[in-house]
Structure formats: C-alpha cells, structure tokens
C-alpha positions as CSV (number, residue, x, y, z in Angstrom):
1,M,3.7,-25.5,-0.4
2,P,3.0,-21.7,-0.6
3,S,5.1,-19.8,-3.0
4,R,7.6,-17.2,-1.7
5,A,6.7,-13.5,-1.8
6,P,8.7,-11.7,-4.5
7,I,11.8,-9.8,-3.6
8,T,10.9,-6.2,-3.0
9,F,13.3,-3.4,-2.8
10,P,12.8,-0.9,0.1
11,Q,11.6,1.9,-2.1
12,E,9.1,-0.4,-3.8
13,Q,7.9,-1.6,-0.4
14,Q,7.4,2.0,0.8
15,M,5.2,2.6,-2.3
16,L,3.2,-0.6,-1.7
17,T,2.8,0.3,2.0
18,A,1.6,3.8,1.0
19,L,-0.8,2.4,-1.5
20,G,-2.2,0.0,1.1
21,T,-2.6,2.8,3.6
22,R,-4.6,4.8,1.0
23,I,-6.8,1.8,0.3
24,H,-7.3,1.3,4.0
25,L,-8.3,4.9,4.5
26,A,-10.7,4.8,1.5
27,R,-12.4,1.7,3.1
28,R,-12.6,3.5,6.5
29,R,-14.0,6.7,4.9
30,R,-16.7,4.5,3.4
31,R,-17.4,2.9,6.8
32,L,-17.0,-0.5,5.3
33,S,-15.6,-3.4,7.3
34,A,-12.8,-5.6,5.8
35,A,-15.4,-8.4,5.7
36,A,-17.8,-6.3,3.7
37,V,-15.1,-5.4,1.2
38,A,-14.0,-9.0,1.0
39,A,-17.5,-10.1,0.3
40,R,-18.0,-7.5,-2.4
41,A,-14.6,-8.4,-4.0
42,G,-15.1,-12.1,-3.8
43,I,-11.9,-12.6,-1.8
44,S,-11.0,-13.5,1.8
45,R,-10.8,-11.0,4.6
46,S,-7.1,-11.8,5.0
47,S,-6.5,-10.8,1.3
48,V,-8.0,-7.4,2.1
49,Y,-5.7,-7.1,5.0
50,K,-2.7,-8.0,2.8
51,V,-3.6,-5.3,0.3
52,E,-4.0,-2.8,3.1
53,A,-0.6,-3.8,4.4
54,G,1.0,-3.3,1.0
55,A,1.9,-7.0,0.8
56,P,4.1,-7.6,-2.3
57,G,2.7,-11.2,-2.6
58,A,-0.8,-9.9,-3.1
59,T,-1.7,-10.1,-6.8
60,L,-2.5,-7.2,-9.0
61,G,-5.9,-8.8,-9.5
62,T,-6.5,-8.8,-5.7
63,Y,-5.6,-5.1,-5.5
64,L,-7.9,-4.4,-8.4
65,R,-10.8,-6.3,-6.8
66,V,-10.4,-4.3,-3.6
67,L,-10.3,-1.1,-5.6
68,A,-13.5,-2.1,-7.4
69,A,-15.2,-3.0,-4.2
70,L,-14.5,0.5,-3.1
71,G,-15.6,2.1,-6.4
72,L,-12.0,3.1,-7.2
73,E,-11.2,0.7,-10.1
74,R,-10.9,3.5,-12.6
75,D,-7.8,4.8,-10.7
76,I,-5.8,1.9,-12.2
77,D,-6.2,3.6,-15.6
78,A,-3.8,6.3,-14.5
79,V,-0.9,3.8,-14.2
80,A,1.6,4.5,-17.1
81,A,-1.1,6.4,-19.0
82,D,1.3,9.3,-19.8
83,E,4.5,7.5,-20.2
84,R,6.9,10.2,-21.3
85,L,10.1,8.2,-21.6
86,G,8.5,5.5,-23.8
87,R,7.0,8.1,-26.1
88,K,10.3,9.9,-26.5
89,L,12.0,6.6,-27.4
90,Q,9.2,5.8,-29.8
91,D,9.6,9.2,-31.5
92,L,13.3,8.7,-31.8
93,A,12.8,5.4,-33.4
94,L,10.5,6.9,-36.0
95,G,13.2,9.2,-37.2
96,P,12.9,12.8,-38.4
97,Q,9.7,13.9,-39.8
98,R,9.6,15.1,-43.4
99,Q,8.3,18.6,-43.7
100,D,7.2,18.6,-47.4
101,N,3.7,19.3,-48.6
102,Q,3.9,17.3,-51.8
103,H,1.0,15.0,-52.4
C-alpha cells in the first residue's frame, strides 16, 4: 500500500510548485524530454513529472537526481548555507568574547 504524501501547508506547496516550475523550465531550455531526464537521473518519467509539479511526496533524492541530470546539482549547496538565525544563536551560546591580549 503506498504511503500518504506528507501534509503540506499552502505556503510550502507554493514554494514546491515554484521550484517545480523552475526545474521544468530548465529542462525545456535544454530541450530535453522528460524521458531523457528520467534516463539520465535513473528514475521514472512519472517521477520527473512529480518533481516538475512540485509534489511534496517526491523525495529530496529525486529532486537532486533531476537537478543533477540538468547540471544544476550544485544549486542545492545554497540551501541554508548562510543561516543567520542559527549563527546568532550559536554566538549567543558562546557568551561574550574576552578582549585581553595576555598570552
């Protein structure tokens, strides 16, 4: 029995849909068929269509395989790369810096 798709809030679904649209356009700009991308990614054509639709049930690995098939896999490195809130919380946890020059 197939598992249920995760619950997705409307704002999250909009983001996934926008991502899927960008991936779809990237494929079209490269003049690649969904079948060609699927073959390169080692996934089914229906999985490519799910990614392009922004399906929340598609795994992150499937999204990454499609990005790699399009030569865009390095784009994933930008996710949470400059995470300001986490850095501020980490700095607060470290406490105040001592400003002495004694060695």
